[in-house]
C-alpha positions in Angstrom: 0.0 0.0 0.0 1.3 3.4 -0.9 -0.3 6.7 0.2 1.3 10.0 1.0 -0.1 12.1 3.9 -3.2 10.0 4.6 -6.2 12.2 5.3 -9.5 10.4 5.0 -11.9 13.3 4.9 -12.4 16.7 3.2 -10.3 19.0 5.4 -11.9 22.1 3.9 -15.5 21.0 4.8 -16.5 21.1 8.4 -18.5 18.1 9.6 -22.2 18.5 10.1 -24.2 17.2 13.1 -25.2 14.2 10.9 -21.5 13.5 10.3 -20.2 13.6 13.9 -22.8 13.7 16.6 -23.0 10.3 18.3 -26.8 10.0 18.5 -27.2 11.0 14.8 -24.6 8.4 13.7 -26.3 5.6 15.7 -29.7 6.7 14.3 -28.4 6.6 10.8 -26.8 3.1 11.0 -29.8 1.7 13.0 -32.1 2.8 10.1 -29.8 1.5 7.3 -28.5 -1.8 8.8 -30.5 -2.5 12.0 -29.5 -6.1 12.3 -25.7 -5.6 11.7 -23.7 -6.2 14.9 -22.1 -2.9 15.9 -20.3 -4.0 19.1 -19.2 -7.2 20.8 -18.1 -7.0 24.4 -15.5 -9.1 26.3 -18.4 -10.9 28.0 -19.6 -12.2 24.7 -22.7 -9.9 24.6 -23.4 -8.3 21.3 -25.4 -5.2 20.2 -26.8 -4.7 16.8 -27.2 -1.1 15.6 -30.9 -1.3 16.4 -30.2 -2.6 19.9 -27.6 0.0 20.4 -30.1 2.8 19.6 -32.8 1.2 21.9 -30.4 0.8 24.8 -29.1 4.4 24.3 -32.7 5.7 24.3 -33.6 3.8 27.4 -30.5 5.0 29.2 -31.2 8.6 28.1 -34.7 8.4 29.5 -33.5 7.0 32.8 -30.9 9.8 33.1 -33.4 12.5 32.2 -35.8 11.0 34.8 -33.0 11.6 37.4 -32.5 15.2 36.4 -29.8 15.0 33.7 -30.2 17.9 31.3 -28.5 19.0 28.1 -25.0 20.4 28.9 -24.7 18.4 32.1 -21.9 16.0 32.9 -22.5 12.3 33.8 -19.5 10.7 35.5 -18.7 7.0 34.9 -16.2 4.8 36.7 -16.0 1.4 35.2 -13.8 -0.7 32.9 -14.5 -1.1 29.2 -17.8 -2.8 29.2 -21.4 -2.7 28.0 -22.3 -0.7 31.1 -19.7 2.1 30.4 -20.7 2.1 26.7 -24.4 2.6 27.5 -23.6 5.3 30.0 -21.7 7.2 27.2 -24.3 6.8 24.5 -27.2 7.4 26.9 -25.6 10.6 28.2 -25.0 11.8 24.6 -28.6 11.1 23.6 -29.7 13.1 26.6 -27.5 16.0 25.4 -25.0 15.5 28.3 -21.3 14.7 28.3 -19.7 11.6 29.8 -16.7 12.0 32.0 -15.1 8.5 32.3 -12.7 8.2 35.2 -9.5 6.1 35.4 -10.3 2.8 37.2 -7.0 2.9 39.0 -7.8 6.2 40.7 -8.3 6.3 44.4 -7.9 8.7 47.3 -7.0 12.2 46.4 -6.8 11.6 42.7 -10.3 10.2 42.7 -11.6 13.0 44.9 -10.1 15.6 42.5 -11.6 14.0 39.4 -15.1 13.7 40.8 -15.0 17.3 42.1 -13.8 18.6 38.8 -16.6 17.1 36.8 -19.3 18.7 38.9 -21.4 15.6 38.2 -24.4 14.8 40.3 -24.7 11.2 39.0 -22.0 8.6 38.8 -22.3 5.2 37.1 -19.9 2.9 38.9 -18.7 -0.6 39.0 -19.6 -2.2 42.3 -16.1 -3.3 43.0 -14.9 0.3 42.8 -17.7 1.9 44.8 -16.1 1.1 48.1 -13.3 3.5 47.3 -15.7 6.4 47.6 -16.0 5.8 51.3 -14.6 8.7 53.4 -14.0 11.0 50.4 -15.3 14.5 49.7 -17.6 13.7 46.7 -18.2 17.2 45.3 -21.7 17.7 43.8 -22.3 13.9 43.7 -25.8 12.9 44.8 -26.5 9.5 43.3 -24.6 6.4 42.2 -25.9 3.8 39.9 -24.1 0.5 40.2 -23.3 -1.6 37.1 -23.7 -4.9 38.9 -24.8 -6.5 42.2 -24.5 -4.3 45.3 -21.7 -5.3 47.7 -23.1 -6.2 51.1 -20.9 -3.8 53.0 -21.4 -0.8 50.8 -22.5 2.3 52.7 -22.3 5.8 51.2 -24.0 9.1 52.0 -25.6 9.0 48.6 -28.6 7.5 46.9 -27.5 4.1 45.6 -29.4 2.5 42.7 -29.0 -0.9 41.0 -28.1 -1.3 37.3 -31.8 -1.7 36.4 -32.2 2.0 37.1 -30.6 2.7 33.7 -33.3 0.8 31.9 -35.8 3.6 31.3 -38.7 4.0 28.8 -37.2 4.6 25.4 -40.4 6.3 24.3 -40.1 8.8 27.1 -36.6 10.1 26.0 -36.6 13.7 24.9 -33.7 14.1 22.4 -32.3 17.6 22.2 -30.8 19.2 19.1 -27.1 18.6 19.6 -24.6 20.6 17.6 -21.1 19.6 16.4 -19.4 22.0 18.8 -21.2 20.5 21.8 -19.4 18.1 24.2 -19.6 14.3 24.0 -16.9 13.4 26.5 -14.6 15.0 29.1 -11.4 13.2 29.3 -8.9 13.5 32.1 -5.2 14.0 31.3 -2.8 11.7 33.1 -1.6 14.6 35.2 1.9 15.6 34.1 2.5 18.7 36.2 0.0 18.2 39.0 -3.6 16.9 39.3 -5.2 15.6 36.1 -6.9 18.3 34.0 -10.4 17.7 32.6 -10.2 18.2 28.9 -13.5 19.5 27.4 -13.8 18.1 23.9 -16.3 18.7 21.1 -18.0 16.2 18.7 -15.9 17.8 15.9 -12.7 17.2 17.8 -13.5 13.6 18.5 -14.7 12.9 15.0 -11.6 14.5 13.5 -9.3 12.6 15.7 -11.0 9.3 14.7 -11.1 10.1 11.0 -7.4 11.0 10.9 -6.1 8.3 13.3 -8.3 5.5 12.0 -9.8 7.0 8.8 -8.7 4.0 6.8 -11.5 2.1 8.6 -14.6 1.2 6.5 -18.0 -0.4 7.1 -16.5 -3.8 6.5 -13.8 -3.4 9.2 -13.9 -4.4 12.8 -11.9 -2.4 15.4 -10.4 -4.3 18.3 -10.5 -1.7 21.1 -8.4 -2.7 24.1 -7.2 0.8 25.2 -9.3 2.1 28.1 -12.2 4.4 27.4 -11.0 6.8 30.0 -8.2 7.7 27.6 -8.6 9.2 24.1 -7.3 6.1 22.5 -10.3 4.0 23.6 -12.9 6.7 22.8 -11.5 7.5 19.3 -11.4 3.8 18.3 -15.2 3.5 18.9 -15.9 6.9 17.3 -14.0 5.6 14.2 -16.5 2.7 13.9 -19.5 5.1 14.6 -18.3 7.4 11.8 -18.0 4.7 9.1 -20.6 2.1 10.2 -18.0 -0.5 11.0 -18.0 -2.6 14.2 -16.1 -2.9 17.4 -14.8 -5.7 19.6 -14.4 -4.1 23.1 -12.0 -5.6 25.6 -10.9 -4.3 29.0 -7.1 -4.2 28.4 -4.2 -5.2 26.2 -2.9 -8.7 26.8 0.2 -9.7 24.9 -0.4 -13.4 25.2 -4.0 -13.2 24.0 -3.7 -10.4 21.4 -3.4 -12.4 18.3 -5.9 -15.0 19.3 -8.4 -12.2 20.0 -7.7 -10.7 16.6 -8.5 -14.0 15.0 -11.4 -14.9 17.2 -13.1 -11.5 16.7 -12.2 -11.1 13.1 -10.7 -7.7 13.8 -9.1 -6.0 10.8 -7.7 -3.1 12.7 -7.1 -2.2 16.4 -7.0 0.8 18.6 -3.3 1.2 18.5 0.0 -0.2 19.6 1.6 2.3 21.9 5.2 2.3 23.0 6.1 -0.9 24.9 3.1 -2.8 23.4 4.9 -3.1 20.1 8.0 -4.4 22.0 5.9 -6.9 23.9 4.4 -8.3 20.7 7.7 -8.2 18.8 9.4 -10.3 21.6 6.8 -13.1 21.5 8.2 -16.3 20.0 7.6 -16.6 16.2 4.9 -19.1 15.0 4.3 -20.6 11.6 0.9 -19.0 11.5 1.9 -15.5 12.4 0.7 -14.1 9.1 -2.6 -16.1 9.3 -4.6 -13.3 10.8 -7.3 -10.8 9.6 -5.4 -7.6 10.7 -5.0 -5.5 7.6 -3.9 -2.0 8.9 -3.4 -0.3 12.3 -2.1 2.8 14.0 1.0 2.5 16.1 3.7 4.6 17.7 6.6 5.2 17.4 7.9 4.2 14.0 10.9 2.0 15.0 12.8 -1.0 13.8 10.5 -3.1 15.9 7.4 -1.5 14.2 8.6 -2.3 10.8 9.6 -5.9 11.8 6.3 -6.5 13.5 4.2 -5.3 10.5 6.3 -7.4 8.2 6.1 -10.5 10.4 2.3 -10.4 10.8 1.5 -9.0 7.4 -0.3 -5.7 8.1 0.1 -2.1 7.0 0.4 0.8 9.5 0.4 4.5 10.0 1.8 6.5 12.9 1.6 10.1 14.1 1.3 12.4 17.1 -1.7 13.0 19.2 -2.8 14.0 22.8 -6.1 14.4 24.5 -6.3 18.2 23.7 -5.8 17.9 20.0 -7.0 16.0 16.9 -4.0 14.0 15.4 -2.1 17.0 14.0 0.8 14.9 12.7 0.3 11.8 10.5 2.9 9.6 8.7 2.6 8.1 5.3 1.3 4.5 5.2 4.2 2.1 6.1 6.5 5.0 7.0 10.1 3.7 7.3 11.8 7.0 8.5 12.7 5.9 12.1 11.1 7.9 14.9 9.1 10.1 12.5 5.7 11.4 13.6 5.0 12.4 10.1 4.0 15.8 8.7 1.1 18.2 9.6 -2.2 16.9 8.2 -4.4 19.2 6.0 -6.0 22.0 8.0 -3.3 22.1 10.8 -0.4 24.5 11.3 2.5 23.2 13.4 5.5 25.1 14.6 8.6 24.3 16.7 9.3 27.3 19.0 11.6 28.4 21.8 10.6 29.5 25.3 9.5 32.9 23.8 7.4 31.3 21.1 9.9 32.2 18.4 10.3 29.6 15.6 13.5 27.6 15.8 15.5 26.4 12.7 15.0 22.9 11.3 17.0 20.3 13.3 16.7 22.3 16.5 14.6 21.0 19.4 11.8 23.1 20.7 8.2 22.9 21.9 5.5 21.9 19.4 2.7 24.5 19.1 -0.5 23.9 17.1 -3.5 25.7 15.6 -6.2 24.6 13.1 -7.9 26.2 10.2 -11.3 24.9 11.3 -13.0 25.8 14.6 -13.6 23.2 17.3 -10.9 20.8 16.2 -8.9 21.4 19.4 -10.2 21.1 22.9 -12.4 23.9 24.3 -10.9 24.3 27.8 -9.7 22.6 30.9 -12.9 22.3 33.0 -12.8 24.7 36.0 -9.2 25.8 35.2 -9.2 29.0 33.2 -5.7 29.9 34.1 -4.3 26.6 32.8 -6.4 27.0 29.6 -5.1 30.5 29.0 -1.5 29.4 29.7 -1.5 26.7 27.0 -3.3 28.9 24.5 -1.0 31.9 24.8 -0.2 33.9 21.6 -3.1 32.1 19.8 -1.3 28.7 19.6 -1.9 25.6 21.7 1.3 24.7 23.5 1.7 20.9 23.7 4.4 20.9 26.3 6.2 18.4 24.2 9.7 18.8 22.6 10.1 17.9 19.0 12.3 18.8 16.0 11.6 19.1 12.3 13.8 18.0 9.4 14.3 19.7 6.1 11.6 17.5 4.5 9.0 18.7 6.9 8.8 15.5 9.1 8.5 16.0 12.8 10.3 13.9 15.5 9.3 13.5 19.1 12.1 14.0 21.6 10.8 14.3 25.1 8.1 15.9 27.4 8.8 19.4 28.5 6.8 18.7 31.6 8.2 16.8 34.5 6.4 13.6 33.5 6.9 9.9 33.7 5.5 7.5 31.1 5.0 3.9 31.9 3.1 1.5 29.6 0.9 4.1 28.1 0.2 6.0 31.3 1.6 9.5 31.8 2.2 10.4 35.5 2.9 13.4 37.5 6.0 13.1 39.5 4.4 15.6 42.0 1.5 13.1 42.6 4.0 10.3 43.3 6.1 12.5 45.6 3.1 13.5 47.7 2.2 9.9 48.4 5.8 8.8 49.1 6.3 11.8 51.4 3.4 10.5 53.4 5.5 7.6 54.5 6.6 8.5 58.0 10.3 7.8 57.6 10.7 9.9 54.5 12.2 13.4 54.8 12.2 14.3 51.1 11.7 12.6 47.8 12.2 13.0 44.1 10.3 10.9 41.6 11.4 10.6 38.0 11.4 8.2 35.1 14.3 6.0 34.1 14.4 5.0 30.4 13.9 1.4 29.3 14.3 -0.1 25.8 11.4 0.6 23.5 10.9 4.2 24.6 9.1 3.5 27.8 10.0 4.3 31.4 9.8 2.9 34.9 9.1 4.9 38.0 12.0 5.6 40.3 12.2 7.5 43.5 15.2 8.7 45.4 14.4 9.3 49.1 16.2 10.6 52.1 15.2 9.6 55.6 14.2 11.7 58.5 16.9 12.1 61.1 17.3 8.9 63.1 14.9 7.0 60.8 15.6 4.1 58.6 13.7 3.5 55.4 12.9 -0.1 54.4 12.1 0.1 50.7 9.8 -2.9 50.8 7.9 -1.6 53.7 7.5 1.7 52.0 6.2 0.1 48.8 3.7 -2.0 50.8 2.5 1.3 52.4 2.1 2.9 48.9 0.3 0.0 47.1 -3.2 0.7 48.6 -2.8 4.4 48.2 -1.8 4.7 44.6 -2.8 3.6 41.1 -0.8 0.4 40.4 1.1 2.0 37.5 2.4 4.8 39.8 3.9 2.6 42.5 7.7 3.0 42.1 9.7 0.1 40.8 13.1 1.4 41.8 13.9 3.0 45.2 17.2 4.6 45.9 18.2 5.8 49.4 20.4 8.9 49.9 21.3 11.0 52.9 20.7 14.1 50.9 19.2 14.8 47.5 21.1 17.0 45.0 19.8 20.6 44.9 20.2 23.8 42.9 21.4 27.0 44.6 17.7 27.9 45.0 17.2 24.7 47.0 15.3 22.9 44.2 16.0 19.2 43.8 18.1 18.5 40.7 16.2 15.7 39.0 18.3 16.1 35.8 21.3 14.8 37.8 19.3 11.9 39.3 17.9 10.9 35.9 21.5 10.9 34.4 22.7 8.6 37.2 19.8 6.2 36.5 19.5 2.9 38.2 22.6 2.7 40.4 24.3 -0.3 42.0 22.7 0.5 45.3 19.1 0.8 43.9 16.4 -1.5 45.3 14.3 -3.1 42.6 10.7 -4.0 43.5 10.3 -6.6 40.8 13.6 -8.2 41.8 12.1 -8.5 45.3 9.2 -10.4 43.8 6.6 -7.6 44.0 4.9 -7.3 40.6 1.8 -5.2 40.2 -1.0 -5.4 37.6 -4.1 -3.5 36.9 -7.0 -4.8 39.0 -9.1 -7.2 36.9 -12.8 -6.3 37.5 -15.7 -8.5 37.0 -17.4 -8.0 33.6 -20.9 -6.4 33.8 
């Protein structure tokens, strides 16, 4: 396959409501192909387009009966599932936005996310509901469980069973939703502090899907195994909505099961190989039937030697690019790009610059921050909900500032270098070092702490902390990790712990993380995995 600058829509023509509004798309496909299966869930449950519309209308009616109005936010806290999907579609049919929350959140992170949404209603998996105990719950008044109620669940809220979402489809009042209205509010991973709530538009989500997965057709099935609380999971489903294709929705990526799932579900594309996922698949032992699979094309990142080898081994085409929650795939590569580490070139309708700290353009070959703006309105996010200062800061001088460092070659290709923010990336999750430091500092023996990422092969990182003890105290790394596990998302718990009497500091008494990163994993570093403590995302019961 050969195609230069893939762009699978008319960049000069703004999408109409019929093109991009979720309820309109479902209505259209339900009328045209009512009995075609739209989505298959990990549980084995399947929805046709007609069933999808009926479930969405019933859910919308139930939400409206509980006071949800156009422009409101419905929060949802559940893994990829039928329950989370119906909450999304039902909220959109009611004219509301869905705010899906990371299932690993707990404590302060969870409290912050719920408060930021301003939601009065939360759809929640019963195994997560207990984490709400003792928290400040913002405007929350009611929770609807997606499964059987735990016997010991007690909250100062109205608690309803999953049947509460099964309203009267005929009673749903469907508002006139516009392309610039909001379908989802997606939380960033929190790179410089608490996660920001990104307010999107239907145009933005549609554009992201049509650029990232625009090769998808009505005959394709998308295997979505990225979480729906990230843009990767949402955009994969929007891609199928946009073209009338289908989806196989699973909770998480599993290296050992990936190819069997592709074959079993008949998936011709997938929601993306990100970073280490490519490495994991590449390192699996070769089999004689590797090329015997239905995958025809997918989106992956970054373009690397492993990318090219993986595509050749399994016989699929690929594209790559650059995206983040706030934008809409501004950079896209050619199909089967072989320029290593390239993010491609700006797609039609997008202007991209590499600038210095004062927003002046830097020469080709020089590293600077990527800033973006689009020719069409609403293709970039609207705002950070409840954070006008942060919104203004990233939109200064009329350009969106990504906070990411890239460079551009003389042929116009862009290359990702690093995050300008003090972030750590581990297996697809971006983390704030500040959030990790706050939790580590809560351990009584710790006097001060620095959290940072140490690089691993494949472009990923592991979390490392360097800690100094209080006077007279002794820090036992294993005891500290056991203290942190119930307090933090699993992916944030440090793997490496280094003890030091003092942390290196600047003349202004700021910890010099650059120096610590350069030193990396030293001979005296304690390794959690070497000590036999391996953490995985909690597997929740399917709804």
